[in-house]
N, C-alpha and C positions, 0 to 999 in steps of 0.2 A: 685267774680267770675272773670274769665279771658275771654275776648272777642277779636276776631280778626276781624277788619273791613277791608274789601277788597273793594277798590274804595273810594278815599277820595275827591270826589267832594263835592258839598254843602250838600247833604243829608247824605253822609258818615261822613263828619265832624260834622254835627249836632248830629248824633247818637253817634259818639265817644265822643263828648263833654258832652252829656247827660249821657252816661254810666259812664264817669269819675266823673261827679257831683253826681251820685248815689253811688259812692264809689267803683267802679270796676276797675280792671286793663284792659288796652286797648292796644292791638298791632295793627299796621296799615300797610297796603300794598297798593301801587298804582304804576301802570306801569310808570307813569310820575314821575321821580325822583325828580324834582324840587317841584312838588306838595306834594310829600311824605315828603320831608325835611321841607317844610313850615308847614304842618299839625303837624309834630312831634314837631317842635319848638313852634307852637302856642297852641297846645292842650296838650302837655306833654305826648303824647303816645309814645310807643316804636316802632320805624320803623323797618320793615323787608325789606331787599333789594330784596327778591325773595319769591315766594310762595313755591317753591320746598324746602321741609324740614320744612315748617312752622308747620306741625303736631307735630314735636318734641317739640314745645312750649306748647303743650297740652291745647289749648283753650277749654273752656267749650262750646262755640258756635262761629260760624262764621257768621258775618253780611255782606251780599253781597249787595253792592251798586254800581255796575257797570252798563253799558248800558244793556237793556233787552236781547239783542242777545247773551250775554255771560253768563247769569244766569244759564242756564242748565249745561253748561260745567263746570263752577266753582262749582256748587252744587255737581256734580258727583265727582269732584276732592276732595272736602273737606269731603264728606261722607266716603271716604277712610280712613280718620283719625278717624272715628267713633265719630264724633262730631255733636252736634245739629246745626240747621241752622235757620237763619232769612234772608229771601230774600226780598229785596225791591220790591214793585209792579212794573210791573206784575211778576208773578212767572217765566215766560219765555216769549219770543217773540212769540212763537207758542206753541200750546198744545201738538203737537207731541213729545213723549218721556217723558212728565211730569208724566203720570201715572206710567211708569216704574221706574222713579226716586223715586216717593213716595212709591212704593212697596219695593224698595231697602232700603229706609230710615226706613221703618217699620220693615223690616227684621233685620236691624242693631240696632233697638231700638233707633233711632234718631228722635227727634221731628223736624218738619219743620213748621215754622211760616212765614207768609207773611205780608209785610207792608200794613197797612190799617189804617192810622192815623185818617181818618175821623170817624172811629168807636169810637175814643177816644175824639172827639170834643164835648164838653159838650152841646152846643146848638143843635147839631144834635141828640145827645142822648136824649135830652129833647123832640124833635119832636117824636122820636120813642116811648118814654114813653107815650106821649099824645095820639098817635095813638093806642098803645096797650091798654090803659085804656078806649078807646072808646070816647074820648073827643069830636070828631066831627062825631061820628057814623061810619057807613060803609064807607070805602074809595072808591071813584068812579074814581078819576083821579089824576094824579100827573104831575106837570111841574117842570123840573129841568134844570139847565144850568151851564156850566163852559166855560168861554171865557177869553182869554187874548191875547195880541199882542206878538207874539213869539220873535221878536227882543228886546222887553223890559223885557223879563222874567228874565234873569240873567244879571244885570247891569255889564258892563265891558267885557262881553263875546260875542264872535261872534256867533250868533245863527246858522250860517251855519256850524259851527264846532261841534255842539252839536248832540247827538244821536237823538233828536226830529226831526231833519231835514231830516233824512235818513231812508228809509225803511230797509236797510240792518242791521241797528243797533237797530231796534225795535221802530222807531219813528212813528209820525202821531198822530193826536189828539184823535182818537178812542182808541188806546192802551195807550196813555199818560193819558187819563182821565178815566182809568179803575176804579178809585175810585167811580165814579158815578154809574157805573154798579154794583159794589159791595154793596154800601150802599142802593141802591134801592132794591136789592135782600134781604139784611139784614132786611129792614123794611117791605117789602111787600111780601116776599116769592118767590118761584120759578117762572121763566118766561117760558111761553109756546111758544110764537111766537115773531119774531122780523122783523121789516121792517126798512130799512135805506136808506137815500139818503146821499151820501158823495162824496167829490172830492176836487178839488183845485180851489178856486175862486180868490186868490190873485196872486201877482207877486213875492211872497217870493221865495228865492232861495232854494227850498226844493223839494224832489221827493215823498212826502207823502201827504195825504189829510189834508187840513187846516180847513175843516168844516164838520159837520155831523148833520143830523136831524134823530133821532132814535125814533121809536115807539115800546114800549114793552107791551105785553099783559101778565098779571100775572094769574097764576092758580086760585088765589082767586077772580078774577074778575076785579080789577082795570086796567086801561090803563095809561101808563106813556109816556109823550113826553119829550125827552131829546135833548137839543141843546148843541153842543160842537164846539169850534172854536179856532183858533190861530190868530184871526183877530181883536178883540176888543181892542181899545186903552186904555180902563180902565178895570181892572180885575173885572170880574163879576162871582159870584158863589152863587147860591141860589136854593131853593127848595120850591115849593108850593103844599100842599096836600089838595085836595078838597074832603070833605066828605058830607054825607047827612045832617049833622047838623052843619056844619061850615067849616072853612078853617084855615090851619096852614101855616105860612110863615116863612122860616128860611133864614136869610141873613148871609152867611159865613164871609164876609168881616167885618161886624159890630158885629158879634157874637150875633145877636138879633133874638128872636123867638116871633112871634106875632100870636095871635089866634083871629079869628072872629067867634063869637058864633051864636046862633040861633036868637038873637034879632037884628033887622035891624040896620045897620050902627053903630054897637057897636064893637069896637076893644079892645081887652085886651092885652096890650103890656107889655113886660118885657125883660130885658137883662140877659144873662147867661154867666158870670156875667158882670157887667159894665166894670170892669178892666181886661177883659179876655186877657191872654197872649197866642198867638198862639203856642208858643213853648211848652205849657203845654201838648198838646195832644201827642207830640212826646216824652216828658218825661214819660207820662203815658204809652205809647206804650212800651218803654224800661223797665219800672217797671213791666209791665205785662209779657214781655218776661222772665225776671228773675223769676217771680213768677211761670211761666209755667215750667221753667227748674228745679225749686225746688219742683215741684209737688203740689204747693199751689193753682194753678188756671188751668183751661182748656183754650186752645187758643180761643180768641175772634173770630179770623178768622183762621180756619185750612187750610191746604194746599188744601184739597178737595174743599172748598168754593172758594179759589183763582183760582183753575182750572175751576170751574163753571163760574166765572166772565170772565176768559180768553176766554172760549168757547162762551160766549155771545158776546164778541168783535168780535170773528171770524165769528159768525153768522151775525153780523151787516155788516161786510165787504163782506160776501158772498151775503147778500141781496142787498147791493149797487151795486155790480158787476153784479148781475143777475136781478136787478130791480124787486124783488119779495119778498113775505113773506117767512121767514125761520122758520120752526118748530124746536124748541130746544129739 
């Protein structure tokens, strides 16, 4: 198949590299000519000097990897070529206009998939399987976190120049960490109510929130506490699921899942797998994209689910601004 990757930053280059490794043709575009040339030389993709006229190359799908604030505009442009879409998370910086985009895509017969690589992370999939099989009984509560020091996130890059630092580009830890909202919905179902405290605690040169404490009430009964920040000097990402008959802990960094059963002080630990390569989930994400375009699989995360996760983020922001619970 032929893919056009728009935006050749780190995630765009990763997707391009993985698509090439899977045996597909890859075209690339980036508004930064130097970065475009470097990606073309390093990845062996065909560079396009402009998006105007790119539809004439007849890509099977366009992979949008630009800052969130540009996702909607680029998606509308490429739908005019009657091509399928893969949009990196989030589907847009705001939910306004997304439903209309999805209706247009449906009318044109175009599939829209959204980046959700954590759904392809084997340890997290193991957690979902354990929860679904009732390993720890009825789920009562969940604790999850994602924290990292923003200036350390991209070595060699000035964090002040990244989209994460600017509200106008779709930055801020709440929108940046939308993966957490998505996988919690994926595991535990619809959310009914949201409460959030968020703001800026640090002296980072940003105009967005650098921390958030979010409480989610699920329709099925559990309550989740989600911590997000741009502050921690060491990258932390984990999830703890508390059930009536045990606890499941997933450590993203180590790729480890641990279960505490009904017997006192007895942990049952295992790795998923010991030599886990974090790029694997991105490869599986692209393999899944191809399978969906070929009609062999249905999207793991459809655009409707991506929109639901975005609305949860917006509810969290509204809650923080109004200091009140928001019903979703």
